[in-house]
C-alpha positions as CSV (number, residue, x, y, z in Angstrom):
1,M,-84.3,-44.4,-6.0
2,A,-85.6,-47.9,-5.1
3,K,-83.0,-50.3,-3.8
4,L,-83.5,-54.0,-4.5
5,D,-80.5,-55.4,-2.6
6,D,-77.6,-54.2,-0.5
7,V,-74.8,-56.5,0.7
8,T,-75.0,-55.0,4.1
9,W,-78.6,-56.2,4.5
10,H,-77.4,-59.8,4.9
11,S,-74.8,-59.3,7.7
12,P,-74.3,-61.0,10.0
13,A,-76.8,-63.6,8.9
14,L,-74.6,-64.6,5.9
15,P,-70.8,-64.7,5.6
16,H,-69.6,-61.7,3.6
17,E,-68.7,-63.8,0.5
18,V,-72.1,-65.4,0.4
19,A,-73.8,-62.0,0.8
20,L,-71.8,-60.8,-2.2
21,A,-73.0,-63.8,-4.2
22,Y,-76.6,-63.0,-3.2
23,G,-76.7,-59.8,-5.3
24,G,-73.7,-60.8,-7.5
25,F,-75.6,-63.6,-9.2
26,V,-78.3,-61.2,-10.3
27,V,-76.0,-58.4,-11.4
28,A,-73.7,-60.8,-13.3
29,W,-76.7,-62.3,-15.2
30,L,-78.0,-58.9,-16.0
31,A,-74.5,-57.8,-17.2
32,Q,-74.2,-60.9,-19.4
33,H,-77.4,-60.1,-21.1
34,D,-76.9,-56.3,-21.6
35,L,-79.6,-55.4,-19.1
36,L,-77.6,-53.0,-17.1
37,V,-77.3,-49.3,-17.9
38,E,-73.5,-49.4,-17.3
39,D,-71.1,-52.0,-18.5
40,A,-69.6,-54.4,-15.9
41,D,-66.2,-56.2,-16.1
42,L,-67.0,-59.9,-16.2
43,S,-63.4,-61.0,-16.3
44,V,-63.1,-60.7,-12.5
45,A,-62.6,-63.6,-10.1
46,D,-66.2,-64.2,-9.1
47,P,-69.8,-62.8,-9.2
48,G,-69.3,-61.0,-6.0
49,A,-66.5,-59.0,-7.6
50,V,-68.9,-58.0,-10.3
51,Y,-71.3,-56.8,-7.5
52,Q,-68.5,-54.8,-5.8
53,Q,-68.1,-52.8,-9.0
54,F,-71.5,-51.3,-8.0
55,D,-70.6,-50.9,-4.3
56,G,-72.6,-54.0,-3.4
57,K,-75.9,-52.4,-4.2
58,L,-78.7,-53.2,-6.7
59,V,-80.9,-50.2,-7.4
60,V,-83.6,-49.7,-10.0
61,G,-81.6,-47.0,-11.8
62,M,-78.9,-49.6,-12.7
63,L,-81.4,-51.6,-14.8
64,D,-82.4,-51.4,-18.4
65,P,-86.1,-50.3,-18.3
66,D,-87.2,-53.5,-20.0
67,V,-86.1,-55.6,-17.0
68,V,-87.3,-53.4,-14.2
69,P,-90.7,-55.1,-13.6
70,T,-89.4,-58.7,-13.7
71,C,-86.3,-58.0,-11.6
72,S,-88.1,-55.9,-9.0
73,N,-90.9,-58.5,-8.6
74,Y,-88.4,-61.4,-8.4
75,M,-86.1,-59.7,-5.9
76,E,-89.1,-58.7,-3.7
77,Q,-91.1,-61.9,-3.8
78,S,-89.1,-65.1,-4.3
79,Y,-85.4,-64.6,-4.9
80,A,-84.5,-65.2,-1.2
81,E,-86.3,-68.5,-1.3
82,D,-84.4,-69.5,-4.5
83,F,-81.1,-68.5,-3.1
84,T,-81.6,-70.5,0.1
85,A,-82.3,-73.6,-2.0
86,W,-79.2,-72.9,-4.2
87,L,-77.0,-72.8,-1.1
88,K,-78.0,-76.4,-0.4
89,L,-77.4,-77.3,-4.0
90,F,-73.9,-75.8,-3.9
91,A,-73.1,-77.6,-0.7
92,A,-74.2,-80.9,-2.2
93,N,-71.9,-80.3,-5.2
94,R,-69.0,-79.0,-3.0
95,L,-69.1,-75.6,-4.7
96,E,-68.2,-72.2,-3.2
97,P,-71.3,-70.1,-3.4
98,N,-69.4,-67.0,-4.6
99,S,-67.9,-68.7,-7.7
100,W,-68.4,-68.8,-11.5
101,E,-69.0,-72.5,-11.2
102,A,-71.9,-72.0,-8.8
103,F,-73.2,-69.2,-11.0
104,A,-73.1,-71.5,-14.1
105,L,-75.3,-74.0,-12.2
106,I,-78.1,-71.6,-11.5
107,A,-77.8,-69.2,-14.4
108,P,-80.6,-71.0,-16.5
109,A,-83.0,-70.6,-13.5
110,L,-82.1,-66.9,-13.3
111,G,-82.8,-66.5,-17.0
112,Q,-86.3,-68.0,-16.6
113,R,-87.1,-65.5,-13.9
114,L,-85.4,-62.4,-15.0
115,R,-85.6,-62.3,-18.8
116,P,-88.2,-59.7,-19.9
117,P,-91.0,-61.5,-21.7
118,H,-91.4,-58.9,-24.5
119,R,-87.7,-58.4,-25.1
120,S,-86.0,-60.0,-28.1
121,R,-83.4,-62.6,-27.0
122,A,-81.2,-61.2,-29.8
123,S,-81.5,-57.6,-28.6
124,S,-77.8,-57.6,-27.6
125,L,-76.9,-58.0,-31.3
126,R,-78.1,-54.4,-31.9
127,K,-74.9,-53.1,-30.4
128,L,-72.8,-55.0,-32.9
129,A,-74.6,-53.9,-36.1
130,G,-72.8,-50.6,-36.5
131,P,-70.5,-49.7,-39.4
132,I,-67.3,-50.8,-37.5
133,P,-66.7,-54.6,-37.1
134,P,-66.7,-55.5,-33.4
135,A,-63.6,-56.4,-31.4
136,P,-63.4,-59.9,-29.8
137,E,-64.2,-58.4,-26.4
138,Q,-67.6,-57.2,-27.7
139,L,-68.4,-60.6,-29.3
140,L,-67.4,-62.5,-26.1
141,R,-70.1,-60.6,-24.3
142,L,-72.6,-62.8,-26.2
143,L,-71.5,-66.0,-24.3
144,G,-74.4,-67.3,-22.3
145,Q,-77.0,-66.1,-24.9
146,P,-79.5,-68.6,-26.3
147,P,-78.8,-70.6,-29.5
148,E,-80.9,-68.4,-31.8
149,V,-78.5,-65.5,-31.1
150,G,-75.7,-67.7,-32.5
151,Q,-77.7,-68.2,-35.7
152,Q,-78.4,-64.5,-36.1
153,L,-74.8,-63.6,-35.3
154,V,-73.3,-65.4,-38.4
155,Q,-76.0,-63.8,-40.6
156,L,-75.1,-60.4,-39.2
157,A,-71.4,-61.0,-39.8
158,T,-72.2,-62.1,-43.4
159,D,-74.5,-59.2,-44.1
160,R,-72.0,-56.7,-42.7
161,G,-69.0,-58.2,-44.5
162,W,-66.9,-58.5,-41.3
163,P,-63.2,-59.3,-42.1
164,R,-62.0,-62.9,-42.2
165,S,-58.8,-64.6,-41.3
166,G,-56.0,-63.5,-43.6
167,S,-57.1,-59.9,-43.7
168,D,-55.2,-57.0,-42.1
169,D,-58.1,-56.4,-39.6
170,C,-59.3,-58.4,-36.7
171,P,-61.1,-61.5,-38.2
172,A,-64.5,-60.6,-36.7
173,F,-66.2,-63.0,-39.0
174,D,-64.2,-66.0,-37.7
175,W,-64.8,-64.9,-34.2
176,A,-68.5,-64.8,-34.9
177,V,-68.5,-68.3,-36.4
178,V,-66.6,-69.7,-33.4
179,I,-68.9,-68.1,-30.8
180,S,-72.0,-69.0,-32.8
181,D,-71.0,-72.6,-32.9
182,Y,-70.6,-72.6,-29.1
183,L,-73.9,-70.9,-28.5
184,Q,-75.7,-73.4,-30.7
185,F,-73.8,-76.7,-30.0
186,G,-71.9,-76.1,-26.7
187,S,-68.4,-77.5,-26.3
188,A,-68.9,-79.8,-29.2
189,G,-69.3,-76.9,-31.5
190,L,-66.3,-75.1,-30.1
191,L,-64.1,-78.2,-30.2
192,S,-64.8,-78.5,-34.0
193,H,-62.5,-75.5,-34.5
194,L,-59.6,-77.1,-32.6
195,A,-58.2,-78.6,-35.8
196,D,-57.9,-75.1,-37.4
197,P,-54.6,-73.4,-36.4
198,D,-56.0,-70.0,-37.3
199,R,-58.9,-70.4,-34.9
200,R,-57.2,-72.0,-31.9
201,G,-56.5,-68.6,-30.3
202,M,-60.2,-67.8,-30.6
203,V,-61.1,-71.1,-29.0
204,A,-58.7,-70.3,-26.1
205,G,-60.3,-66.9,-25.7
206,V,-63.8,-68.4,-25.4
207,V,-62.6,-71.2,-23.0
208,G,-60.8,-68.7,-20.7
209,H,-63.7,-66.3,-20.5
210,P,-65.8,-66.3,-17.3
211,R,-69.0,-66.5,-19.3
212,F,-67.9,-69.9,-20.7
213,A,-69.8,-72.5,-18.6
214,W,-67.3,-74.8,-16.8
215,D,-67.9,-77.9,-14.7
216,A,-66.2,-81.3,-14.1
217,K,-67.8,-82.9,-17.1
218,T,-66.6,-80.1,-19.4
219,A,-63.1,-80.3,-17.9
220,R,-62.8,-84.0,-18.6
221,L,-64.1,-83.5,-22.2
222,W,-61.6,-80.8,-23.0
223,V,-58.6,-82.5,-21.4
224,R,-59.3,-85.7,-23.2
225,E,-59.7,-83.8,-26.5
226,L,-56.4,-82.0,-26.0
227,L,-54.6,-85.2,-25.2
228,E,-55.9,-86.5,-28.5
229,H,-54.2,-83.6,-30.2
230,S,-51.0,-84.0,-28.2
231,D,-48.9,-84.6,-31.3
232,D,-50.1,-81.4,-33.0
233,E,-47.7,-78.4,-33.2
234,G,-48.3,-74.7,-32.8
235,E,-48.6,-72.1,-30.2
236,G,-52.4,-71.9,-30.6
237,L,-53.0,-75.4,-29.1
238,L,-50.8,-74.4,-26.1
239,R,-52.9,-71.4,-25.6
240,V,-56.1,-73.5,-25.5
241,A,-54.4,-76.0,-23.2
242,E,-53.3,-73.2,-20.8
243,A,-56.9,-71.8,-20.7
244,V,-58.2,-75.3,-20.0
245,A,-55.7,-75.9,-17.2
246,A,-56.5,-72.5,-15.6
247,R,-60.2,-73.4,-15.4
248,T,-59.8,-77.0,-14.2
249,E,-59.6,-77.9,-10.5
250,G,-57.9,-81.1,-9.3
251,A,-61.1,-82.6,-8.1
252,Q,-62.6,-82.4,-11.6
253,L,-60.2,-84.9,-13.1
254,E,-59.4,-88.5,-12.2
255,E,-55.7,-89.1,-11.4
256,R,-55.1,-90.8,-14.7
257,L,-56.0,-87.7,-16.6
258,Q,-54.0,-85.5,-14.2
259,R,-50.9,-87.6,-14.8
260,A,-51.3,-87.6,-18.5
261,L,-51.8,-83.8,-18.6
262,V,-48.6,-83.3,-16.5
263,A,-46.6,-85.6,-18.7
264,W,-47.8,-83.8,-21.9
265,A,-47.0,-80.4,-20.4
266,I,-43.4,-81.5,-19.5
267,D,-42.9,-82.9,-23.0
268,Q,-44.2,-79.7,-24.6
269,A,-41.9,-77.5,-22.5
270,G,-39.0,-79.7,-23.5
271,E,-39.8,-80.2,-27.2
272,V,-41.4,-76.9,-28.2
273,G,-39.1,-74.9,-26.0
274,S,-41.2,-71.7,-26.1
275,K,-42.4,-69.4,-23.5
276,A,-46.0,-70.4,-24.2
277,A,-45.0,-74.1,-23.5
278,A,-43.3,-73.0,-20.2
279,M,-46.4,-71.0,-19.1
280,F,-48.6,-74.0,-19.9
281,L,-46.4,-76.2,-17.8
282,T,-46.5,-73.8,-14.9
283,Q,-50.3,-73.7,-15.0
284,V,-50.6,-77.5,-15.1
285,L,-48.1,-78.1,-12.3
286,A,-49.9,-75.5,-10.1
287,R,-53.0,-77.6,-10.5
288,F,-51.8,-81.2,-10.7
289,G,-48.1,-81.4,-10.1
290,E,-46.2,-83.2,-7.3
291,A,-43.1,-82.3,-5.3
292,E,-40.9,-84.2,-7.8
293,N,-41.9,-81.7,-10.5
294,V,-40.2,-78.7,-8.9
295,V,-37.0,-79.4,-10.8
296,D,-39.0,-79.3,-14.2
297,L,-40.8,-76.1,-13.2
298,E,-37.6,-74.2,-12.1
299,R,-35.6,-75.4,-15.2
300,F,-38.1,-74.2,-17.8
301,A,-39.2,-71.1,-15.9
302,E,-35.6,-69.8,-15.7
303,A,-35.0,-70.6,-19.4
304,H,-38.0,-68.5,-20.4
305,N,-37.8,-65.8,-17.8
306,L,-41.2,-66.4,-16.3
307,N,-42.5,-64.3,-13.4
308,K,-40.3,-65.3,-10.5
309,A,-42.8,-64.5,-7.8
310,H,-45.5,-66.7,-9.4
311,V,-43.0,-69.5,-10.1
312,S,-41.8,-69.4,-6.4
313,K,-45.4,-69.6,-5.2
314,V,-46.1,-72.7,-7.4
315,A,-42.8,-74.3,-6.3
316,R,-43.8,-73.8,-2.6
317,A,-47.1,-75.4,-3.3
318,L,-45.5,-78.4,-5.0
319,K,-43.0,-78.9,-2.2
320,S,-45.9,-79.0,0.3
321,R,-47.4,-82.0,-1.6
322,R,-44.6,-84.4,-0.5
């Protein structure tokens, strides 16, 4: 069976992590768009980890027949040239090549080159049109699809009578609306649901998913919006905040926003007094805390019986920032 890439082909010319990204970008994009014969776990740490699920090999037999011609031609003719150019782009933006942040930067270009010209962009909706309403994990696979998929998703949910919030079943209709608004309007569409307590958990699920595009501009937007809601109550907002903190690197926020986020997290841990608040605090301090915050971390972690090994790791990191 024809092999289009193998991670071993690039050694020792490329570092191993970069070699994994070489094939990982393609496999991750194909997985996002349901163009692989087998499912891939996209919740892993980076595109290279997706590639490792297929032993670091890309062979024709892995591909949906619709994408075989475009993928084969691209890999054989011009992908190496594109990848070399992307490495320069990543270096200019201080991004690790084998990262979801780097992947988000070049995913649109991959789409232009890999998407089969005769295949409907909404083809992935076919898998959701059965008699059983889809689970959130199935709907989250649509992240990264074009806006028209979002439009058709809500129509499908309406036609099929998917359950809504307040029913005994998973509110697949509400999940469809939230994801549809993100596909059509980006973060602005998703942020419009932040005021609805019933949908905040869904917003957190989308933000925390690796298919959700994340960069410094997005990080600043979400942190500012969360701070605007800092007087709101409820576990849902804390779940969104924890997801945002987990995706945000220190370099993506100016110091003013970092300090404001730390102060809010400490207030929430003290006022709300829940395990969710303590977990949010731990996530924020791991990213933006200082040595003086060790006392806050240990106090709330002990009160809510958080994972001791993880708390100790964060505490050591904070102490090193003296």
